[in-house]
DRENSEKOL-43302 format. One record per atom (N, C-alpha, C): residue in one letter; y, x negated, z. Coordinates in steps of 0.02 Angstrom, whole numbers, plus 32768, in hexadecimal, padded with zeros to 4 digits. Layout:
N
AYXZ
...
//
This chain:
415
M601CFD591820
M5FDBFD561837
M5FD4FDA61850
N5F8FFDAC1850
N5F74FDF21868
N5F68FDF218AD
R5F8AFDD118DF
R5F7FFDCB191F
R5FC1FDE51945
T5FA6FE0A1982
T5FE6FE1E19B6
T6014FDE619CA
L6053FDE419CF
L6067FDAE19E0
L60BAFDC31A08
E60CAFDB31A3D
E60FAFDC31A68
E611FFD811A72
R616BFD8D1A78
R6192FD541A93
R61BDFD6F1AC9
T61C6FD541B00
T61FAFD671B2B
T6221FD231B57
V624DFD2A1B77
V6274FD051B9C
V627AFD181BE2
L6253FCF31C09
L6246FD0A1C56
L6293FCF81C7E
K62ABFD1C1CAE
K62E9FD0F1CCF
K6302FCC01CDF
N62CBFC9D1CEB
N62DDFC611CFF
N62E5FC341CB9
G62DAFC491C86
G62EFFC271C3F
G62A5FC1E1C1E
I626DFC221C35
I623AFC0C1C1A
I6235FC381BDC
T6214FC1B1BA6
T6201FC461B64
T61B9FC441B61
V61B2FC961B5A
V6153FC8A1B5D
V6156FCB21B1A
I6118FC8B1AE6
I60FCFCAF1AB7
I60BAFCBB1ABD
A60A2FCFB1AB5
A6052FD0B1ABC
A603DFD271A83
V5FFEFD0E1A75
V5FE6FD2F1A35
V5F97FD361A40
E5F8AFD6C1A36
E5F42FD841A4E
E5F10FD771A07
N5EE2FD531A0C
N5EAEFD5619EB
N5E65FD561A09
T5E55FD8619E5
T5E0FFD8E1A16
T5DD6FD7319F7
A5DCDFD4519B8
A5DA4FD2D19A2
A5D73FD0B19C8
A5D83FCD819FB
A5D5CFCC51A2D
A5D76FCC61A71
D5D4AFCB71A9B
D5D62FCCA1AEA
D5D84FC7F1AFC
I5DAAFC6D1AEA
I5DDDFC2C1AEC
I5E1EFC401AF6
I5E45FC1D1B1D
I5E8EFC1E1B11
I5EAEFBD81B21
S5EE1FBD21AF0
S5EFAFB8F1AEC
S5F45FBA01AFE
A5F6DFB6D1B2B
A5FA7FB711B30
A5FCAFB311B21
R5FFFFB3E1B11
R6032FAF91B06
R6068FB0B1B27
I6082FAD21B58
I60C7FACD1B7E
I60EDFAA11B6B
F612AFAAB1B4E
F6150FA7F1B2D
F619BFA821B53
I61A1FA401B55
I61E8FA2B1B7E
I6208FA1A1B48
G6249FA231B4F
G6289FA021B1E
G628FF9CF1B22
A626EF9961B1C
A6278F9521B36
A6262F9181AFC
G6231F8F81B13
G621CF8C71ADD
G623FF88A1AE4
S6229F84E1AB0
S6244F80B1AB1
S6293F81A1A96
R62A6F8431A6C
R62DFF84C1A55
R6314F84F1A9D
C6301F8621ADA
C631DF8601B08
C632FF8281B3F
E6308F7F81B22
E630FF7B81B45
E6342F7831B29
S635BF75A1B5E
S6384F7311B54
S635CF6F81B32
R6384F6B71B14
R6356F6891AF2
R6341F6601B1B
E6369F65F1B5C
E634DF6291B8E
E630AF6461BB5
K6309F6841BA7
K62C9F6B51BCB
K6294F6CD1BA5
A628CF6AA1B60
A6264F6B61B24
A621EF6C01B46
G61FEF6EF1B3F
G61AFF6FA1B51
G61A3F72A1B89
L61DDF7471BAB
L61DFF75C1BE3
L61BFF7A41BE5
S61C4F7CB1BA4
S61A6F8041BA9
S615BF8021BAB
H6149F7CF1B81
H6101F7BF1B69
H60DFF7AE1BAB
L6104F77E1BDD
L60E2F7771C17
L60DCF7AE1C49
L6116F7E81C49
L610EF8091C67
L60DFF8431C5A
A60CCF8491C17
A6096F8721BFC
A604BF8501C24
S604AF80D1C24
S600CF7F41C2F
S6002F7FD1C7D
V602FF7FE1CA4
V6028F8131CF2
V6035F84C1D11
L6052F87F1CDD
L605CF8C11D01
L601CF8DE1D1D
T5FE9F8E21CFC
T5FAAF8FD1D1A
T5F8AF8D11D50
K5FA7F89C1D6D
K5F83F8631D92
K5F97F87A1DE3
G5FB3F8AB1DEC
G5FCAF8BE1E26
G5FF6F8F21E42
T5FF4F91A1E71
T6022F94C1E88
T601FF94D1ECE
A6057F9771EF4
A6058F96B1F35
A6011F98E1F54
K5FF6F9B41F2F
K5FB4F9CA1F42
K5F72F9AD1F38
L5F78F9921EF5
L5F3FF9771EE4
L5F3EF92B1EBD
D5F10F8F81ECD
D5F16F8BA1EA6
D5EEFF8BD1E71
A5EF7F88A1E47
A5ED4F87F1E13
A5E89F89B1DFE
A5E68F8861E33
A5E17F89E1E2F
A5E0DF8DE1E35
E5E3EF8FF1E62
E5E33F9441E6E
E5E47F96B1E39
I5E81F9581E0F
I5E95F97C1DD5
I5E61F9881D98
A5E3DF93C1D9E
A5E11F9351D63
A5DD4F95D1D70
E5DC1F9601DB2
E5D8AF9821DC8
E5D91F9D51DBB
K5DD1F9E81DC8
K5DDDFA2B1DBF
K5DDFFA3F1D7C
V5DEBFA211D53
V5DF0FA2F1D07
V5DB3FA241CEE
E5D89F9F31CF9
E5D3EF9EB1CE6
E5D00FA281CF4
S5D1AFA381D36
S5CEAFA591D57
S5CFEFAA41D31
L5D28FAB91D0D
L5D3FFAF61CE8
L5D24FAE81CA9
G5D07FAA61C98
G5CFAFA9D1C47
G5D37FAA01C1A
A5D6DFA941C33
A5DBBFAA01C1B
A5DD3FA621C02
S5E04FA611BE4
S5E25FA2C1BD1
S5E82FA271BE0
L5E9CF9F31BFE
L5EE3F9FD1C0C
L5EFBF9A71BFD
G5F28F9AA1BDB
G5F4BF96A1BD0
G5F9FF96D1BAF
A5FBBF9331BB8
A6003F9361BAA
A6012F8F61B78
D6041F90D1B4F
D605CF8E11B12
D60A2F8E31B0C
T60B9F8AD1AEA
T6105F8AA1ADC
T6111F89D1A93
T6147F8C11A6C
T6154F8A61A22
T619FF8951A2E
A61B3F89319F3
A6205F87F19F0
A622CF8B519FC
D621AF8F919F9
D6241F9281A0D
D6234F9591A40
Y61FCF9471A57
Y61E8F9871A94
Y61A2F9581ABE
F61A0F9771AF3
F616AF9651B26
F6139F9A01B26
L60FCF9921B36
L60CDF9C81B21
L608FF9BC1B56
M6070F9F91B71
M6040FA021B9D
M6007FA311B82
S5FD0FA2B1B77
S5F91FA4A1B55
S5F66FA601B82
V5F48FAA91B7A
V5F21FAC61BB0
V5EE7FAE91B7F
K5EAEFAE61B85
K5E86FAFD1B60
K5E48FB0F1B8A
T5E42FB541B93
T5E0CFB661BC3
T5DE7FBAF1BA6
V5DAEFBCB1BC2
V5D89FC081BB9
V5DBFFC351BE2
S5DC2FC711BC3
S5DEEFCA51BE1
S5DF4FCAE1C21
A5DBDFCBF1C46
A5DB0FCBB1C8B
A5DDCFC911CAF
D5DC6FC4E1C9B
D5DF7FC131CC4
D5E35FC131CC8
F5E4BFC2E1C8B
F5E99FC281C79
F5ECFFC281CA5
P5EC8FC631CDE
P5EF5FC561D11
P5EF7FC241D49
E5EB9FC021D4E
E5EB3FBC81D83
E5ED0FB911D53
M5ECBFB8A1D17
M5EDFFB5A1CED
M5F2AFB481CE9
L5F41FB8E1CE2
L5F91FB8D1CD6
L5FABFB7D1D1D
E5F86FB951D50
E5FA7FB7A1D89
E5FAFFB381D9C
L5F79FB1A1D89
L5F7DFACA1D86
L5FAAFAAF1D5B
A5FABFABA1D29
A5FE4FAA31CFB
A6026FAAD1D19
A603CFAF01D3D
A606DFAFC1D48
A6085FAC01D93
E604FFAB21DBD
E604BFA881DE8
E6061FA2F1DD0
L6047FA251D93
L6052F9E41D85
L609DF9EB1D69
L60B6FA1C1D55
L60E5FA1C1D23
L6126FA141D5B
R6120FA3D1D87
R6155FA451DB5
R6153FA161DFA
N610CF9FC1E0F
N6110F9D11E44
N60E2F9831E36
P60E2F96D1E05
P60CCF91F1DF6
P60E8F9001E2F
T60B7F8CA1E4E
T60CBF8A01E7A
T60D1F84D1E59
F60BBF84E1E11
F60C0F8001E02
F609DF7D21E26
P605FF7D71E3D
P6049F79F1E74
P6059F75D1E53
E6071F7201E75
E608CF6F01E68
E604DF6C41E41
S6013F6C11E62
S5FC9F6AA1E53
S5FC6F6C01DF9
E5FD6F7091DF0
E5FC7F71E1DB1
E5FF7F7031D91
V6038F7081D98
V6066F6E81D69
V6061F6B01D55
E6043F6871D7B
E6039F62B1D7A
E6008F62D1D43
L5FC1F64A1D4B
L5F8CF64E1D26
L5FABF6691CD5
E5FC7F69F1CD5
E5FD8F6B61C98
E600DF6971C75
R603CF6761C9B
R6066F6441C7F
R603FF6031C5C
R6010F5E91C80
R5FE7F5B71C65
R5FBFF5CC1C13
L5F9CF60D1C28
L5F7BF6221BE8
L5FA9F6331BAC
T5FECF6411BBB
T6027F6511B88
T6028F6061B66
I6041F5D21B8B
I603FF5901B7A
I6017F57B1B52
Q5FDBF58C1B60
Q5FA3F5771B2F
Q5FA6F5961AF4
A5FB2F5CE1AFA
A5FB3F5FB1AB9
A5FE5F5D91A83
I6025F5C21AA9
I6053F5AD1A72
I603BF5721A61
R601BF5501A84
R6003F5081A70
R5FE2F5101A37
S5FA6F5431A47
S5F7DF5511A09
S5F97F56319CB
Q5FCFF59619CC
Q5FF8F5A7199A
Q600AF56F196C
Q6023F542198E
Q604EF4FE1974
Q600DF4DA1943
E5FD7F4E11954
E5F96F4C91912
E5F8FF4F418E7
Q5FA6F52918E0
Q5FA0F55418A5
Q5FCFF55C1878
P5FC2F546183A
P5FF4F5361806
P6021F57517F9
F6001F5B417F7
F601EF5E817EF
F6059F601181E
T6047F5FD184A
T6061F60B1893
T60ADF5EA1894
V6099F58B1889
V60D2F5591885
V6102F5791843
A60E3F58D180E
A6116F59817DC
A6143F5D317E8
F6127F6141801
F6141F64C1818
F6173F6391854
E615FF619187C
E6194F60818A9
E61DCF5E71894
Q61D2F5B61871
Q6210F58B1857
Q622FF5C91823
L620FF5ED17FF
L622BF62217CC
L6251F64E17FB
R6233F6771831
R625EF69B1865
R6297F6751876
H628BF6391899
H62C2F61818B6
H62FBF608187D
A62EFF5FE1842
A6338F5FA180A
A634AF64417F5
I6324F6731807
I6342F6B117ED
I6373F6C81820
Y635CF6DA185E
Y6376F6EF1895
Y63A0F6C318B5
Q639AF68918B4
Q63C0F65F18D9
Q63CCF65E1924
D6402F6851947
D6410F690198E
D63F7F6DD199A
H63E4F701197B
H63C6F738198C
H6381F74019A7
P636FF76219D4
P6322F76419F7
P62ECF77319CC
Y62ECF78A1983
Y62C0F78F1958
Y62AAF744193C
A62D0F7111948
A62C2F6D8192D
A6289F6BF195D
L6272F6CE1987
L623EF6B019C1
L6208F6D419C7
S61CEF6AC19D6
S619AF6DE19DC
S6190F6FC1A12
S617AF7341A1D
S616BF7631A56
S6150F73B1A95
L6121F6FD1A7C
L610DF6DB1AB9
L613BF6AF1AD0
G616CF6A51AC2
G619DF6741AD3
G6195F62D1AB7
N61B3F6081AD7
N619FF5AA1ACF
N618CF5991B05
E6177F5521B03
E6150F53C1B4A
E618DF5271B69
A61C6F51B1B5E
A6203F50C1B91
A6212F5471BB2
T621BF5841B92
T623DF5BB1BA5
T61F7F5CA1BDB
V61C8F5DD1BC6
V618BF5F71BEA
V617FF5DC1C3C
S6185F5911C2A
S6173F56F1C69
S61ACF57A1CA8
E61E8F5891C88
E6227F5A41CBC
E6225F5EC1CCA
L61F1F60F1CAF
L61FAF6601CD2
L61E0F65D1D0B
S6203F6981D38
S61E1F69B1D7C
S61D8F6E61D89
R61B2F6E41DD1
R61B1F72A1DDF
R61EBF74D1DE6
E621AF7441DF3
E6268F7601DFA
E6287F76C1DB6
D626FF7451D7E
D6284F75F1D40
D625BF7971D26
L621CF7931D3A
L61F9F7D61D2C
L6203F8121D54
Q621DF8081D8E
Q6237F8461DC5
Q6281F85A1DA3
R62A6F8361D89
R62EAF8401D73
R62E4F8691D2F
Y62B5F8551CFE
Y62A8F86C1CCA
Y628CF8B51CCF
H6254F8B81CF9
H623DF8FD1D02
H626CF92B1D2C
G6290F91B1D54
G62C3F9361D73
G6302F95B1D4A
T6305F9311D14
T6336F9471CDF
T6324F9811CB1
Y62E9F96E1C98
Y62D3F9971C66
Y6299F9C81C6D
F627AF9C11C9D
F623FF9F21CAD
F626AFA2D1CD6
R626BFA521CB6
R6292FA8D1CDD
R6286FACC1CA9
P6282FB141CC7
P6270FB521C9A
P62A0FB581C76
D62D4FB561C68
D6302FB5B1C3F
D6310FB2D1C06
N62CEFAFC1C04
N62CBFAD21BD2
N6274FAC91BBA
L6264FB0A1BC1
L6215FB081BC2
L61FFFB471B8F
A61C9FB471B69
A61A8FB6C1B4E
A615FFB751B4B
I613AFBAA1B5E
I60FDFBB41B5F
I60D9FBE31B2A
T60AEFBBC1B05
T6087FBEF1AD8
T603AFBF31AE6
I602CFC2B1AF5
I5FE8FC431B07
I5FD0FC661ACB
V5F83FC501AB0
V5F63FC701A85
V5F18FC6F1A93
G5F04FCB81A81
G5EBFFCB71A96
G5EB0FD011AB6
R5E6DFD081ACA
R5E58FD3F1ADE
R5E7FFD5D1B24
I5EC4FD7E1B17
I5EEBFD901B4E
I5F18FDB21B2A
V5F37FDE01B4E
V5F55FE1B1B30
V5FA6FDFD1B3D
P5FD4FDF51B06
P600CFDDD1B22
P6033FDF71B65
E602DFE381B75
E6053FE461BA5
E602EFE281BE7
R5FF3FE171BED
R5FCBFDF21C22
R5FDDFDAE1C1E
A5FE9FD9B1BE8
A5FF8FD4A1BE6
A6042FD431BFA
I606EFD6D1BE4
I60ADFD621C10
I60BAFD741C4E
A608AFD9E1C6E
A608BFDBC1CB7
A6070FD7C1CD8
L603BFD561CC3
L6025FD241CE7
L6044FCE41CE9
V607CFCD51CB0
V60ACFCA01CBD
V60E1FCB81CE6
E60EEFCF81CF0
E612EFD091D17
E610CFD071D54
K60D2FD151D63
K60B8FD0C1DAA
K60B3FCCB1DBF
I60A1FC9B1D95
I6092FC471DA8
I60D2FC251DA7
L60FAFC381D78
L6140FC081D76
L6179FC3A1D76
G616DFC6C1D80
G61B3FC971D90
G61E5FC891DCC
D61CAFC661DFC
D61F3FC4E1E37
D621BFC101E27
W6202FBEF1DEF
W6223FBA91DDB
W626EFBB31DC7
Q6295FB971DF2
Q62E5FBAC1DDD
Q62FCFB651DB0
P6330FB731D84
P634DFB3D1D6C
P637BFB221D9A
P637FFADA1D92
P63C0FABB1DBD
P6406FADB1DA7
S6436FAD21DC8
S6473FAE11DCD
S6496FABE1D94
T6486FA7A1D8A
T64A2FA501D5C
T647BFA6A1D17
S64B1FA5E1CD7
S649BFA581C96
S6468FA381C85
L6448FA461C48
L641EFA0B1C21
L6449F9D41C0D
P6443F9911C0F
P646EF96D1BE7
P647BF97B1B9A
V64B1F95E1B86
V64B8F96F1B48
V64BBF9281B22
L6484F91F1B01
L647DF8DA1AE0
L64B2F8C21AAF
S64C2F8841AB3
S64F4F8721A86
S64CDF8391A64
L64B9F8401A31
L6491F80B1A06
L64B7F7F019C3
P64A6F7AA19C2
P64D5F7871992
P64C0F7B21943
A6504F7B5191E
A64F2F7C418D4
A64C3F78E18BB
I649BF7A61888
I6478F77E1863
I6491F780181D
A64B4F7391810
A64CCF73117D2
A649FF70B179D
P6494F720175F
P6477F709173E
P647FF6BA1717
A644AF67F1731
A6458F653171E
A641DF61C1700
P63FFF62C16C5
P63BFF61816BA
P63BCF5CB16B8
R637DF5B016CC
R6378F56816CF
R6338F54D16CC
N6326F51D16C0
N62DBF50D16B1
N62C5F4EC16EB
S6286F4F0170F
S6273F4D81750
S6227F4AF173D
F621AF4731758
F61DBF45E1747
F61BCF438177F
V6173F444178B
V615BF41D17C5
V611DF40317A0
K6122F3BA17B3
K60E1F39C1798
K60AEF39A17D0
Q606CF3B517B3
Q603DF3B217E1
Q5FF0F3B617B5
Q5FC9F38517C2
Q5F89F37717A8
Q5F59F3AE17A3
T5F5AF3DA1772
T5F3BF4111770
T5F16F418172E
Q5EE0F4471731
Q5EBDF45416F6
Q5EE6F46816B9
Q5F0EF49316C5
Q5F32F4B61692
Q5F84F4B516B2
S5FB4F4D0167A
S5FF1F4D11688
S6002F51D169D
I6033F52816C0
I6049F57216CE
I608EF57616B1
V6097F59E1686
V60DFF5A41668
V60F3F5EA1675
M612AF5EA1688
M6147F6331698
M618BF6371674
L61A8F6641666
L61DEF680164B
L61F2F6BD1674
G6231F6C6169F
G624EF6FF16B9
G6287F70F16B0
Y628EF75216B2
Y62DAF76016A8
Y62FBF79616D4
L632FF78C16F4
L6349F7BE171F
L634CF8021705
T6333F83B1726
T632DF87016FF
T634DF8AE1736
A6341F8F7172A
A6358F9251755
A6331F93D178C
A6352F95417B7
A6335F98117FA
A6313F9B817E9
V62F1F9D4181B
V62C7FA0D180A
V6302FA4A17FD
K633BFA41180C
K6364FA7D180A
K6392FA7717CB
S637BFA4D17A2
S6399FA461765
S637EFA72173C
P63B7FA931700
P639AFAB316CC
P636BFA8A169D
D6371FA4D169B
D6341FA1F166D
D62FAFA0C1692
Y62EEFA2A16C4
Y62B2FA1916EC
Y6272FA3016C9
A6272FA7316B5
A622AFA8B167F
A6229FA581645
A625EFA531626
A6254FA2D15EB
A6241F9F115F1
L6254F9C71631
L6237F985163F
L61ECF984164D
K61D9F9BA1681
K6194F9D11680
K6170F9C81643
L618AF9F31614
L6157F9FD15CB
L6161F9AC15A9
L61A2F99015AF
L618EF951158A
L6168F91815AE
N6161F92415ED
N612DF8F41619
N60EAF90C1605
T60E6F95015FD
T60A4F95E15EF
T6085F95615A3
Y60B3F956156D
Y60B2F943152D
Y6094F8F7152C
L60D2F8CF154D
L60C1F88B154E
L607CF8691571
G6081F87915A2
G6049F85615CD
G601CF87B15FC
N6005F8B615F4
N5FD6F8E81618
N5F9EF8E515F1
G5F65F8C1160F
G5F28F8CE15FC
G5F0FF8A315B3
L5ECFF8BB15A0
L5EB8F893156B
L5EC8F8AB1524
S5EF4F8DF1520
S5F10F8F414E2
S5F4FF8E314E1
S5F6BF8C71518
S5FB4F8AA1517
S5FD8F87F14D6
R6010F88014C7
R6029F85F1496
R6019F80B14A1
L602AF7F714DA
L601EF7B014F1
L5FDBF79B14F9
F5FA7F7C81508
F5F5BF7B51506
F5F47F7A914BB
V5F54F7DE149A
V5F3FF7DF1457
V5F5BF7A4142B
E5F9BF79B142D
E5FB7F7701406
E5FA9F721141D
L5FB1F71D145B
L5FA9F6CC147A
L5F69F6BB148E
R5F40F6F014A8
R5F00F6D614B1
R5ECEF6E4147F
E5ED7F7201466
E5E9BF7351439
E5E9FF71013F6
K5ED9F71213E2
K5EE6F6FF139C
K5EFDF6B11395
R5F20F69A13C7
R5F2EF64D13B6
R5F06F62613FC
G5EE2F64D1428
G5EC3F622144C
G5EE9F5EE1485
L5F27F5FF1490
L5F4EF5D514BA
L5F55F5DB14FD
A5F32F61C1517
A5F32F626155F
A5EF4F62D157E
Y5EE9F60F15B9
Y5EB1F61E15E5
Y5EC5F66A1606
E5F11F6671618
E5F19F6AB162E
E5F58F6BD1622
V5F6AF70615FE
V5FB3F71715F2
V5FC8F7531606
S5FFFF7561624
S6014F7A11636
S605AF7AF1647
A607CF7D81661
A60C3F7EC1666
A60B4F81D16B2
F60EBF81716CF
F60ECF84E1707
F6145F8531717
Y6156F8961722
Y6190F8AD173F
Y6186F8D71775
P6194F8B317AF
P618FF8D817F6
P61D0F8FE1803
T61BCF9461830
T61DFF9641839
T6211F9561872
R624DF9521872
R6274F93218A5
R62B1F95A18B2
L62D1F96818F8
L630DF988190B
L6346F96218F1
D6348F92318E7
D637BF8EE18C4
D6358F8E91888
A638CF8BB186B
A6374F8A7181C
A6335F880181A
S630CF89217EB
S62C8F87D17E4
S62C6F84817BA
H6284F82C17A2
H627CF7F9176E
H623BF8081749
F623FF7F81712
F621AF7FE16D9
F61F7F7C416C3
V61B6F7BC16DA
V6194F77E16C5
V6166F77E168C
V6156F7491668
V6125F7441636
V60FFF6F11648
Y60C2F6F91652
Y60ABF6B4165C
Y605CF6A31636
M605EF65E163A
M601CF6561617
M5FFFF6161639
G5FBAF61C1642
G5F9AF5D9165A
G5F78F5C6161A
T5F89F57C160D
T5F70F55F15D2
T5F60F52015E0
A5F43F4F915A4
A5F35F4B115A8
A5F63F48D15AC
P5F5FF45315D3
P5FADF42C15DB
P5FC6F41E1591
E5F9FF40A155D
E5FB4F3F41531
E5FDCF42A14FC
N5FD3F4661517
N5FF0F49E14F8
N6038F4B9151D
T6036F48F154E
T607BF4A81578
T60B4F4B91557
A60CEF48D151E
A610CF49D14F6
A6104F4E614D6
I60DAF4E214A7
I60CAF50B1484
I60B7F550149E
A60ABF55314DB
A60A5F5921504
A60F1F5AD1521
C611DF57B1532
C615FF596153B
C617DF5B11503
D6173F58F14C8
D618DF5B1147E
D6175F5F81481
S6135F5FB1474
S6101F635146F
S6120F66B1498
L6124F65914E0
L6136F6A2150D
L6187F6B114FC
R61A9F67C14EA
R61EBF68A14DA
R61FDF6C214A2
A61CEF6AD1472
A61CCF6BD1433
A61BCF7161434
E6187F7191460
E6162F766146A
E619CF78B1488
V61BDF76E14BF
V61FCF78D14E2
V6234F79714B2
D6246F771148C
D6277F7711463
D626FF7B1142C
R622BF7B21410
R6222F7E613DC
R6226F82D1401
L6229F83E143C
L623AF8821448
L627DF892144A
C62A4F85F1443
C62E9F86C1438
C62F2F87313DC
Q62D2F83813C3
Q62DCF8371374
Q62C3F86C1352
T6288F87F1373
T625CF8A1133C
T6242F8F01366
I625BF91F1348
I6246F9761369
I620CF972136E
L61F3F9A113AE
L61A5F9AD13A3
L619FF9E8136E
S615FF9E4135A
S6152FA181341
S613AFA4F1362
P6134FA8D1350
P612CFAC7136E
P60EBFACA138B
E60B7FAAC136E
E607CFAA4138D
E606DFA7913C4
E60A3FA3E13BB
E6093FA191406
E60B5FA25142A
L60EEFA52141F
L6114FA76145D
L60DFFAAA148A
Q60C6FAD4144F
Q609CFB001478
Q6068FAE81497
A6041FAAB147F
A6009FA95149C
A6018FA7314E5
A605CFA5914EB
A6070FA391533
A6082FA731559
K609CFAB0153A
K60A9FAE3156B
K6067FB0B1585
N6033FB0F1556
N5FF4FB251571
N5FCEFAFE159C
K5FDDFABD1598
K5FAFFA8915C8
K5FCFFA92160A
L6021FA8F1610
L6039FA8F1646
L603EFACB166E
L603BFB05164F
L603CFB44166C
L5FF4FB481684
G5FBAFB391660
G5F72FB3F166B
G5F67FB1616A7
Q5F86FADB16A6
Q5F6FFAAE16E6
Q5FA1FAC91729
Y5FD7FAEC1724
Y6005FB031754
Y5FCCFB3D1774
A5FC7FB671745
A5F9EFB9C1757
A5F4EFB871792
L5F32FB56176D
L5EF5FB3D1784
L5F02FB1A17D1
G5F43FAFD17E0
G5F5BFAEA181C
G5F68FB23184F
K5F5CFB561844
K5F67FB92186B
K5F2AFBB51876
Q5EECFB9A187C
Q5EB8FBD01887
Q5E9EFBCA18D1
T5EABFB9A18F8
T5E8BFB8E1932
T5EBBFBB61969
N5EB0FBC419AF
N5EDEFBDB19DC
N5F13FBA019E6
A5EECFB6419E9
A5F18FB2719FD
A5F4EFB0F19C4
Q5F3EFB23198A
Q5F5FFB0E1945
Q5FA0FB50194D
I5F93FB7C195A
I5FBBFBBB1950
I5FEFFBA719A7
A5FDFFBA019D9
A5FFCFB961A0B
A602CFB541A02
Q6018FB1D19DB
Q6043FAE219C3
Q6075FAF4198E
V605EFB221964
V609CFB37192E
V60D1FB4B1951
F60C8FB8A1971
F60F0FBC11990
F6115FB9319CC
G60F1FB7E19F7
G6124FB5B1A1F
G6150FB111A06
W6130FAF019E0
W6152FAB719C1
W6197FAE0199D
Y6193FB101971
Y61D4FB2A195A
Y6208FB3F1986
E61EDFB6919CC
E6208FB7A19E7
E6248FB451A15
I621DFB161A29
I6235FAD81A5A
I6273FAC11A33
I6268FABB19E8
I6294FA9419C1
I62CCFAB219A5
G62D1FB0119C2
G6308FB1E19AE
G62FCFB46196B
L62C3FB481948
L62B8FB61190A
L62B6FBBE191B
G6278FBC8194B
G6265FC031960
G622EFC0E1938
I6203FC44194E
I61C7FC52192D
I61C8FC6A18EA
E6204FC9018CE
E620EFCA5189D
E6204FC701863
F6211FC2F186C
F6205FBFA1845
F61CBFBF5181E
D619CFC21184D
D6158FC14181D
D6158FC3617DC
D6171FC6A17D8
D617EFC8A179F
D61B2FC76176B
K61EDFC541786
K6227FC3A1779
K621CFBFD1745
F61E0FBD41767
F61C7FB9B1743
F61ADFBAC1704
T6171FBDE170B
T6155FBE916D3
T6182FBFF1699
D61B1FC2B16AB
D61DAFC4D1671
D6206FC1F1647
A6215FBEC1671
A6248FBBB1665
A6212FB86162B
V61E4FB7E163A
V61B3FB491615
V61A8FB7815D2
A6199FBBC15D3
A618AFBE0159C
A61C3FBE71573
A61FAFBDD1591
A623BFBE0156C
A625CFBA7154E
V6244FB6E1553
V6250FB2F153E
V6246FB3914F6
T6287FB1814CB
T627DFB23147F
T627EFAD1146B
L626EFAD71427
L625FFA94140F
L62ABFA671414
E62DFFA8F1408
E631FFA6A1400
E632BFA531449
E6324FA7D147F
E632EFA7014B5
E6301FA2C14CE
A62C0FA3714CA
A6296F9F914DB
A62B5F9B614BB
Q62D3F9B8147F
Q62E9F975145D
Q632EF9611485
A6364F9951490
A6390F99114B2
A6391F9651504
V635BF98B151F
V6356F970155E
V6341F92F155D
A6311F913152E
A62FCF8D51522
A6336F8A71510
C635FF8BE14F0
C6396F89314DF
C63D5F88E150D
R63CCF8BC1539
R63E9F8BD1577
R63EAF88715B3
Y63A3F87A15B1
Y6385F84515E3
Y6368F80C15D0
F6354F8131593
F6327F7CE1582
F6345F7AE1553
I6379F7851572
I63ABF75A1552
I639CF711155B
E63A2F6EF1595
E6396F6B1159C
E635CF6A315D9
P6334F69115D6
P62F6F696160F
P630CF6521641
Y62EBF6621674
Y62D4F62A16AE
Y6293F61B168E
L628BF5CB1691
L6255F5B81680
L623BF59016C2
S61F5F59816D6
S61C1F56E170B
S6190F55F16EA
V617EF51816FA
V6147F50B16DC
V612AF4D41716
V60E3F4DB171A
V60C4F4B3174A
V607EF4941725
G6082F4551729
G6042F43E1708
G6043F3DE1703
P6018F3C416E9
P6019F37916E7
P6056F35D16D0
S6065F31816F2
S609AF2FC16E7
S60A7F2F416A3
E6074F2DC1682
E608BF2C61636
E6092F2F81610
Q6084F340160D
Q609AF36B15FA
Q60DFF3991610
V60E1F3901643
V6124F3AE166C
V6156F38E1659
S6157F34D1641
S618FF3211637
S61AFF32A15FD
R6182F34415CD
R6198F350158A
R61CFF3851586
//
């Protein structure tokens, strides 16, 4: 990248990554907390999502309306979100207003009040979202696949939680989670835009430098081991199509197999030129939709291929998806196929780092999950270095026996 980048760690433990990009008079910042749904107990599933929903609804100095007015009066944006492996606050504003927005973000991070009325409102909205998802065949299929693969691990659960757990979450739960994980030595800030790195770092030091970490250490997670135990799961639902999913327990992001798995995912299910789309939709007309995904995870990830198909094609969809995955182990890719997958993956990766917000997201994400900003180059080098033999060996290592998840009309699922 032809941009000025600096990384530093403040005395209180905050990691600051600043990238100068003068293309537009905009600054985007991402504030990452080493938390997320991975840090929730099974009984508190949905806690970090609820926290993200109410974090911006009140502080010791400002109520929800005043916070919204402050952001909107500057034409800025501010929001919070959670994922499996981290918690995130996002800020975007014109350069002149960035100090004021960073001060507001700091106030929200450090002194949220979690007003009881806002907690109750967001709890109800979350339960509505959970109920809505239960009517969506894809979500139902993926939910039961995730449960089968991850069993007692937090990855088994949706970041929303479930109706039973969310109904029991309290303001005290939010305060306890916030007090545990929201601390300067568990935080990374990326700032990208029209600001020199030295100025960005000094601004963080001025606004957040007095935030001291508690004397207690961060809790050490003791997560259950994930033992492969493939099984079939079926849900009967009167739908216009069947959703068929095959899942495989695969490598975490720090595994040497990560780059090869990303390439196999690109080859198999990424886009209109992917193997699944061409073979199962274009040539055979089996699929309304067909794709694959392999998300980046700190712990063991999952490789999923799925198809939406006419109910009468449910059985053949299962067989066809399995055959395409098995083929990766049985038949080595051609040099042209591997190179095309590399070109697509690396091209999309580069296009995903064009805007200030995208750059801030990528570098902060790599930092908070322990990869470091140098992973940006390491990943592209690793992808370029994958050989035909390595791609086949990785496929044979992980694509052995799939977990199967099917949602569709009862007469088809029963078969």
